[in-house]
C-alpha positions in Angstrom: 88.1 57.4 132.1 91.7 55.8 131.8 92.9 53.2 129.9 94.1 51.1 132.0 90.9 50.9 134.1 89.2 49.8 130.7 92.3 46.9 130.4 91.5 45.9 134.0 87.7 45.4 132.9 88.3 44.0 129.9 91.0 41.3 131.5 87.9 40.9 134.4 85.3 39.9 131.9 87.1 37.7 130.3 88.9 35.7 133.2 88.1 33.2 135.0 88.1 34.4 138.5 91.6 35.5 138.7 93.6 38.0 136.7 97.4 38.0 137.1 98.5 41.7 137.0 102.1 41.2 135.8 100.7 39.7 132.4 98.3 42.5 132.2 101.1 44.3 132.4 103.5 42.4 129.9 99.8 42.3 127.8 99.3 45.9 127.6 102.3 47.5 128.2 100.9 49.5 131.1 103.1 50.6 133.6 103.0 49.3 137.6 101.9 52.2 138.7 98.2 52.4 136.3 97.8 48.6 136.9 98.0 49.5 140.6 95.3 52.1 140.2 93.1 50.3 138.4 93.3 47.4 141.0 92.5 49.9 143.5 89.7 51.0 141.8 87.9 47.7 141.5 89.1 46.8 144.8 87.4 50.0 146.3 84.3 49.0 144.2 83.9 45.7 146.0 84.6 43.9 142.4 87.5 41.9 143.6 89.9 41.7 146.4 93.9 42.8 145.5 96.3 41.1 146.8 99.8 43.1 145.2 100.0 40.3 142.5 96.6 38.2 141.5 93.5 40.2 141.5 90.5 37.7 142.8 87.4 38.2 141.9 84.5 38.0 143.6 80.9 35.9 142.3 79.0 38.3 140.2 82.1 40.2 138.6 81.4 39.8 135.4 77.7 40.3 135.7 78.2 44.1 137.4 80.7 45.3 134.4 78.1 43.7 132.1 75.4 45.9 133.5 77.8 48.6 133.2 79.9 47.9 130.0 78.1 51.5 128.2 80.6 53.5 131.0 83.2 50.8 130.8 83.7 49.8 127.0 81.5 52.0 125.1 81.6 55.5 126.2 84.0 57.0 125.1 85.4 61.0 124.5 87.0 60.6 120.6 88.5 64.0 120.0 89.3 62.5 116.4 86.1 62.1 115.6 85.1 65.9 116.0 86.3 67.8 113.1 87.9 70.7 113.5 89.0 72.8 110.5 92.3 74.5 111.5 93.9 77.1 109.0 91.8 79.2 106.2 88.3 79.2 105.6 87.4 77.8 102.4 84.3 80.3 102.3 86.8 82.9 102.3 88.5 84.7 99.6 92.2 84.0 99.6 94.9 86.4 98.4 98.7 85.4 98.6 101.2 87.4 99.8 102.6 88.7 96.9 106.2 89.6 98.1 106.5 86.2 99.2 106.6 84.8 95.4 109.5 83.6 93.9 109.3 85.4 90.2 112.2 83.4 88.8 110.2 80.4 89.2 107.7 82.0 86.9 110.5 83.1 84.5 112.0 79.4 84.5 108.4 78.4 83.7 108.0 80.3 80.8 111.6 80.1 79.4 111.6 76.3 79.4 114.4 73.8 80.5 116.5 75.3 77.3 116.0 78.8 77.8 114.0 79.1 74.8 110.6 81.0 75.2 107.3 78.9 75.2 104.2 80.1 73.5 
């Protein structure tokens, strides 16, 4: 479900009979096309009348949303909650590519900062 429909549903639920669509645009930073899509969705369902600027709610709009609250407010796919491991499998052995190892790095570590052999 689009976020614009969710945000308009939230605005409808907490409103007192009318929703100003421009304030919805300012508050949630939704594009006019997204607001229009959500307004047409709720008008098509029969929840409100849409005159272009204001969204006038019908009687029982809050109750209609409350009955479907799981669909609008709770049920959401959360791709960030599914743990996906990218990269190496920790149960498999790992061997680095020895050709890419900087040998001078280890010689400098062995010699120390002044060039004296440590150890």
